[in-house]
C-alpha positions in Angstrom: 61.5 -65.8 85.2 64.7 -63.9 84.5 64.6 -60.5 83.4 65.5 -60.6 79.5 68.3 -58.1 78.8 67.3 -58.9 74.9 64.3 -59.8 74.3 64.9 -60.3 70.6 68.0 -62.6 71.2 67.5 -65.4 69.1 67.9 -68.1 71.5 64.7 -66.5 73.7 62.7 -66.9 71.0 64.2 -70.5 70.0 63.5 -71.4 73.6 60.2 -70.3 73.5 59.3 -72.1 70.2 60.7 -75.3 71.5 58.6 -74.4 74.6 55.6 -74.0 72.8 55.4 -77.5 70.5 56.7 -79.5 73.8 53.6 -81.5 74.0 52.9 -81.9 70.4 56.7 -82.8 69.7 56.7 -85.3 72.7 53.8 -87.5 71.0 55.9 -87.2 67.6 58.9 -88.4 69.4 56.8 -91.2 70.4 55.5 -91.9 67.1 58.9 -92.0 65.6 60.0 -94.3 68.1 57.0 -96.8 67.0 58.4 -96.2 63.6 62.1 -97.1 64.6 61.0 -100.4 66.5 58.9 -101.5 63.2 61.9 -100.9 61.1 64.6 -102.4 63.3 62.5 -105.3 65.1 59.3 -106.0 62.9 59.8 -104.9 59.7 57.2 -107.5 58.2 55.0 -105.9 60.6 53.6 -109.3 62.0 51.4 -108.8 64.9 52.9 -110.4 68.2 51.8 -109.2 71.8 54.7 -107.0 72.0 54.1 -104.9 68.8 50.3 -104.5 69.0 51.1 -103.1 72.6 53.6 -100.8 71.1 51.0 -99.8 68.3 48.3 -99.5 70.7 49.9 -97.7 73.8 48.9 -94.0 73.5 49.3 -93.5 77.6 52.7 -93.4 79.1 54.7 -91.5 81.6 55.6 -88.2 79.8 58.1 -87.0 82.1 61.1 -89.2 80.9 60.7 -88.3 77.7 60.1 -84.8 78.5 63.6 -84.6 80.0 65.1 -86.4 76.4 63.0 -83.6 74.6 64.8 -80.8 76.6 68.3 -82.4 76.1 67.6 -82.5 72.3 66.5 -78.8 72.6 69.8 -78.0 74.6 72.1 -79.5 72.1 70.0 -77.9 69.2 70.5 -74.5 70.9 74.1 -75.3 71.7 74.8 -76.0 68.1 73.3 -73.5 66.6 74.0 -70.9 69.1 74.6 -67.5 67.0 72.0 -65.2 68.2 71.7 -63.1 65.2 68.6 -62.7 63.9 68.1 -63.2 60.0 65.8 -61.2 58.0 62.5 -62.8 57.0 61.0 -61.9 53.8 58.3 -64.5 53.8 55.6 -62.9 56.2 56.4 -65.3 58.9 57.4 -63.9 62.5 60.8 -65.2 64.1 58.8 -67.4 66.4 56.8 -69.1 63.5 60.2 -69.7 61.5 61.9 -71.1 64.6 58.7 -73.7 65.4 59.3 -74.8 61.6 62.8 -75.4 61.9 62.9 -77.0 65.1 60.2 -79.4 64.3 62.1 -80.6 61.2 65.3 -80.6 63.4 63.5 -82.5 66.2 62.1 -85.2 63.6 65.3 -85.5 62.0 67.1 -86.3 65.4 64.9 -88.8 66.3 64.9 -90.5 62.9 68.9 -90.4 63.1 68.9 -91.7 66.8 66.3 -94.3 65.8 68.4 -96.3 63.8 70.4 -97.6 66.9 68.9 -100.2 68.9 70.1 -98.6 72.4 68.1 -95.8 71.6 65.1 -97.3 70.6 65.0 -100.0 73.4 65.8 -97.4 76.6 63.0 -95.1 74.9 60.6 -97.7 74.8 61.3 -98.9 78.7 61.0 -95.5 79.6 57.6 -95.1 77.6 55.2 -97.4 76.0 57.0 -100.4 77.8 57.2 -98.9 81.2 56.8 -101.4 83.8 58.9 -99.9 86.8 60.5 -96.5 87.9 63.6 -98.2 88.8 63.9 -99.6 85.4 62.7 -96.3 83.6 65.4 -94.3 85.5 68.2 -96.8 84.4 66.5 -96.5 80.8 66.7 -92.8 80.9 70.4 -92.6 82.3 71.5 -94.7 79.4 69.5 -92.8 76.8 70.8 -89.4 77.8 74.5 -90.8 77.9 73.7 -92.2 74.3 72.3 -89.2 73.1 75.3 -87.0 74.6 77.9 -89.6 72.8 75.9 -89.5 69.5 76.2 -85.8 69.1 79.6 -85.4 70.4 79.0 -84.0 73.4 79.5 -83.7 77.3 77.3 -82.1 80.1 79.5 -81.0 83.0 77.8 -79.6 86.1 79.5 -76.6 87.4 78.1 -74.4 90.2 74.6 -76.1 89.8 74.6 -75.2 86.3 74.5 -77.9 83.6 77.1 -77.0 80.8 77.2 -78.6 77.1 80.8 -79.3 76.2 81.8 -80.6 72.5 84.2 -83.8 72.7 
């Protein structure tokens, strides 16, 4: 790990909060994905084979969802990039506050994305309806591109580092 120059910098604490919650929030992302599928494609909740598979599947490749989770983490840190800690008067630590804030924002993000068929279809291909590695890789790339377009960000690779840019 890189030595931190300012260990109480907001972004270090926020990154730690996002890391601590990663597994829990990946599960939440998939739960919200199931809800989005139901809303878009099966609002009457008719039990066909695809819908049953989507509802019943709990085991899926997590690595691709982890990449999407980390992309959303980076977008949030970029959009809320100030590094000043605020004064807290409710007895919580900054880590606890950032965990609560990040959880709420992530749920908002995935619900917002969940109204788009492209997001729902690509996420399903990467997770619950995973069938082949090549299709999952294709879906992952399309999903990442869709998310960047949705949040009006561009990912640029310079000198081996990924940078986010507005517009």
